[in-house]
N, C-alpha and C positions, 0 to 999 in steps of 0.2 A: 745482850741483847735486850737490856732496861732502858725504858725512857721517862725522864723526869718530867714530870708535868703538873706539879705543885696541886693547886685545890682541884676538888671534883669538876667544877665547871671548866674549869681551864684544861682538864685532862680531857673532858668532853670535845673542846674546841679542838685540841691536837688530835685525838683520835678520830674525831670526827662522824656525826652522825649524817648519814646522805642528804636529808633534808634541809640541817645546818648548813650545810657546803651549797647546797643549790640556792639557799636563800641568799647567801653571802654574795653568790656569782650574779645575782640579779638587780644591782642597786639601779636604782631609778626606774625601775621596770614598773610600768601602770602608773607612773606618775603625769603631771599635766602635760600634754603638748599640743600646743596650739599650730605648729607647722603646717598640718595638712599635707605631709608627705606619704604621699601614694606609696613611694617603693618600701616603707616602712609597714603599710598596711598591707603591701603584697607578702613581705617576708614572713610577717605574722602568720596571715592566713596561709602560706605555704608550709610554715610549722606545724600548725593544728592538722593539714592534710597528713603530713609526713613528718612525725617528730622525731624520726632519727637522727638527723643533726644535731637538733638539740640535744637528744639523750647523750650521744657522742661528744659532745662539748661539755654538757656537764659532769659526765663520767671523768672527762681529762682535768676539768678543773678542782673537780673533787682531790683526785689523786695529787695536784699542787697544794692544794690548802691543808691536807690531811698532814703533811710534814709540818706544818705549823712554822713560825719564825724562828731561826736560829738562836735561840737564848733559853739558858736556864730559869725557869720560873721562879724556882726554888730561892736563887740566890741572888737574884736582878733587883736593882732597886725598883720603886714605882716609874721613875722616869727613863729607866731604861726599858722598863717593860712596853711602856707606850710609845717610845720611838723606835723600837723592834716592830710593833705593831702597824705603826703608820707606814715604815717601811716596806714591811710586807705587802701592806695592802696597795700602796705603789706597783708594786713587783707584779702583782697579780692582775692591773688594769687591763691588758690586751684580752686576757683569758675571760675577765667579767664582762667587758665590751661584746666578746663572741656571742655568750651565753645569753647577754639580753639580747642582740640582734634575732636570736632565735626562740627566744620565750614565747610560749603560748598564750593567748589570750586569756584560756580558760581557769589559769591558777595565778592570773595576774595580781589579783585583789589578796591573795594569802602571801604573794613575791613580795610585794608593797608593802604589808605588815612585818615581814621577815626582815626584809632589808633596811626597813627604817629602823628595828631594833637592835639589826648588826652594827649599822652606822653609830649608834648610841652605845653601844659595846667599844667601839674602836676608839670614839672620842671620849670616853669616861674612865674605861677599865675597868667598870660594873659588869662583872659576867654575870651576877645572878638574875638578870636580864634574858638569860637563856630559860630561866624558870618559870619565866610568867605564861600564863594561861594561854595569851593571845601570841607565843611565839610558838610552843607546843603545837596548837591546833594548827597553826597555817604550815609546821614543819610535816607534821603527819599529813596534811592536803597533798604536798608536794612528793612526799614519800608514795602517795597512793597512785597520783598521776603517774610517774614513772615506773611502777610495778605493773602499771595498767595498758600504757602505751610504748613503754620500751622494747618490748621482745626480749628479755633478757633472762638466762637461766635464772630461776630462783631456789634458793636454799635458805631452810630456816636451821638455826643452832640454839640450842637452849641453855643458859647457864644457870647452875645449883650449885649449893653451899657444899664442894668447891671442885666443881669440875663442868666439862662443857659435854653436852649430848647432843647427838643429831650428825655431828659434822662427819660427811662422808671420807672414806679412805681418798679417794679419787675425784675431780672436778674437772671438767672440761675448759682448757684454757679460752681466755676471752672474757668476757664480762659477766660477772656474776652479781646477782642481787641478794645480799645473805641481810636475810632478817634474826636479829640478836633477841629471843627472849629471855627474859631474866625472873625464875621461878625461885631464885634464892632468896633468904632473909637480908642479905647485905645488896649492895651496890656494886655491880659488876661490868666487864667491858669485855670486847672481843678484838684484841689489837691482832692484826694481820701482818705478817712479814715474810719474805720469800728468804728462803737462805741462798746464799750467792753458790754460783756454779761450782766453785773449788772447794766448798765445805762438804766434808763427809761425815760430821758430826752429826747426832739426832738432836733436834730442839732442846731435849731434857739436857743434853751435854753442853749444848751452846749457853742455856741458862745459866747452868753451873759455875760459867767462866766470871771472871772480873768483868765488869760493866764495859769498859771502853776493849777489851778483846773480842766479847760478844757482838757488840755492836758494830764491829768491824766486818761480821760475818754475814750480815741480814741487809736485806732493804725492804724499810717500811712501805707496806702496801695501803693500808686503809685500818679503818676498824669502827667499832658502834660503842655506844655507853646506853646502859638502863638501868632504872630505880628497881627495885621488887615490885613485880608485877606489872611493869611495861616492858615495851619492845622500842626496838629500833632499826633502821634500815640503812646499808651501806652498799654502795654500789663499786665493785673492785674490777680493775684490769688485771686479770692473771695471764701472766705469761708462763709458758711450761717450766715446770720445776718445783722443787720441795717448799713448803710453806708451814709455818707455825701460826697456831692461835694461842694467845695466851693474854691472861688477866692480870695486870699490876697493881691493882689496888687492893692497901691495905686491907689486913683483916679487920672486921670491927666497923667498917666505912658503911653509912648509911645516909639518906637523904640530906641529913643535917649535922652529921657528924665526920670526921675525918679519923678514920682509924689508927690505932697503933701499933698495929700487929705486923707480923710479916708478909709479902704479896700473896696474894691469893695463888700466884703460880710454884711457889713454894708448900702450898698444901695440895697439889694436885691438879690446878684450873689450868691446865696447858695442852694442846693437841698437836697433832703433824699430818698433813694432808698431802698430796700431788696434784698439781694439774699439769693436764697432757693433752 
């Protein structure tokens, strides 16, 4: 069930905060357009009146980008990483176009800021861009819009050193807005994966298996990352079944330090819940 995600910022990309994902979908949103296309304006107006289509498209795209490019950031060369990101971006273009078309005007400025920075990450490989204040602020604004307008069930979970608090034993199947609050002293994430239908082992038992064996038993759903005192929201489409919530970050990891200790889940930072 382990995911190798490399540096903290690259881990954030693969685990996926909701607003980061939404920003990445909206390339070109809010850019100059002199075409005067009335159909584009009508689509935008419709999105403002009823954001349901935008919300659904954004959630679906978040699920796709949350999987990340199929590459091991720990062992790949810089050239291999860049090539994988470029190919990954190309594969996502149809969903990018759909969310662009449905994006509401009221968050277009925040989207434009975020997408510009996302493009810079993809072209340069400089993942520290994700930590720039303008990116964080625009990310938060898009999260706020989704929470206010999409009408999804909202759940708050808290991470401390080293456990999760507030995760219900049961959630309704469908889309859930999961806000993860980090009240610990270290960086934490909440990676959510569905246990495959034929798996009878508990999350704890799956985590104890060799990586390749455990990974074959789960389907990654999404997740969020937060530094101490911060929060992040992810929108998860939950099918009925059993799920695990896990933090893979090494003990000792902070904003500017990659920890050298064991993964947090080995210290008790995991949970199991059911969607039904």
